[in-house]
C-alpha positions in Angstrom: -35.7 22.1 8.1 -33.8 18.3 7.2 -36.1 15.1 7.2 -35.1 12.6 9.2 -33.2 10.7 6.1 -31.0 13.3 5.4 -30.5 14.4 8.6 -29.7 10.1 8.9 -27.3 10.8 5.6 -25.0 13.3 6.8 -24.5 11.7 9.9 -23.7 8.7 8.0 -20.8 10.4 5.6 -19.3 12.2 8.7 -19.5 9.0 10.4 -17.8 7.3 7.6 -15.0 10.4 7.4 -13.8 9.9 10.5 -13.5 6.2 10.2 -12.4 6.7 7.5 -10.0 10.1 9.2 -9.1 7.2 12.2 -8.3 4.5 9.6 -4.2 6.2 9.4 -0.7 4.1 10.1 2.2 6.0 9.4 5.4 3.4 8.5 7.9 5.8 9.2 11.6 5.8 11.6 12.0 6.7 14.8 15.4 8.3 14.7 15.1 9.7 11.9 14.6 13.4 12.3 12.6 13.8 9.2 10.3 11.6 9.6 9.9 13.0 13.2 9.7 17.1 12.6 6.4 15.1 9.5 4.3 13.6 11.8 4.6 16.5 14.6 3.6 19.0 11.5 0.0 17.3 10.9 -2.9 17.2 13.4 -3.3 13.2 13.6 -6.4 11.0 14.4 -6.8 10.4 17.7 -6.4 6.3 16.6 -3.3 6.9 14.1 -0.9 3.3 14.8 2.9 4.7 14.4 4.4 1.6 12.4 8.5 2.5 13.0 9.6 0.2 9.6 13.2 -0.8 11.6 11.6 -2.2 14.7 8.5 -4.5 13.3 8.9 -5.4 10.2 6.4 -4.4 7.5 4.5 -8.0 6.6 4.2 -9.3 2.6 0.2 -8.0 3.2 0.7 -4.4 4.3 3.5 -4.4 1.4 0.4 -6.2 -1.5 -1.8 -3.1 0.4 0.4 -0.4 -0.9 1.7 -1.7 -4.1 -2.4 -2.0 -4.3 -3.2 1.5 -3.7 0.4 3.0 -4.9 0.1 0.7 -7.9 3.7 -0.8 -8.4 6.6 -1.7 -6.1 8.5 0.5 -7.4 7.1 3.9 -6.7 7.5 2.4 -2.9 10.8 1.3 -3.0 13.6 4.0 -2.3 17.1 4.9 -3.5 18.4 6.8 -1.1 19.1 3.8 0.5 23.1 3.0 1.9 22.0 0.0 0.3 21.1 0.6 -2.6 24.7 1.7 -4.0 26.6 -0.7 -1.9 25.1 -3.8 -3.5 24.8 -2.3 -6.9 21.7 -1.8 -7.7 21.5 0.7 -9.3 23.1 -0.6 -12.5 20.2 -3.5 -12.3 17.0 -2.7 -14.3 14.7 -4.1 -11.1 11.4 -5.9 -12.1 8.8 -5.4 -9.4 9.0 -8.7 -8.4 13.0 -8.7 -7.2 12.0 -4.6 -6.1 8.5 -6.1 -3.6 11.5 -8.7 -2.0 14.5 -6.1 -1.8 11.9 -4.1 0.5 10.6 -7.0 2.3 13.7 -7.8 3.2 15.1 -4.6 3.7 13.3 -2.3 5.9 15.8 0.7 4.3 14.6 0.7 1.0 10.4 1.6 2.0 10.1 5.0 0.5 9.3 6.9 3.9 7.5 8.0 6.0 4.0 5.9 4.5 0.5 7.9 5.1 -1.6 4.7 4.6 -5.3 5.1 4.9 -8.6 3.3 4.1 -9.1 5.4 0.4 -4.8 6.3 -0.1 -1.3 6.7 0.3 1.1 8.9 0.5 4.6 8.1 0.1 7.4 10.1 1.4 8.9 13.2 1.9 8.4 15.3 -1.0 7.0 19.6 0.2 4.3 18.7 -2.4 3.3 14.9 -1.0 3.3 16.8 2.1 1.4 19.7 1.0 -1.1 16.8 -1.3 -1.6 14.1 2.3 -2.5 18.1 4.8 -4.6 18.9 1.9 -7.0 16.0 0.5 -6.8 14.9 4.8 -6.9 17.5 6.5 -4.3 17.1 8.6 
């Protein structure tokens, strides 16, 4: 039989897990078939915040949170963007500050989708990333 303290502790842990799971924001493009496919594959918490980055620009605060969780702006930056090639950025060595500015100015420079939790972040659409997301967050 569990004592009240242990029971309370288990209840708190379960509530904390639910809270962390419900604090999910997905940054995506609603017109992107890959984003749609991945989002539809997952069992999302009811309080998931879907944010279309084309309609609602990423704020400096959001981007800084992403950077804090991911470790760099480079990990958030998409080199697949058509503008990346059009602007000749492939030939340049971009600083973290330049990458941050580009992501803030042009939504296509954010690698997507981005799944941001209070305690972690999953960036991009690679099979490995999505498999880790499903495994670690039970989605």
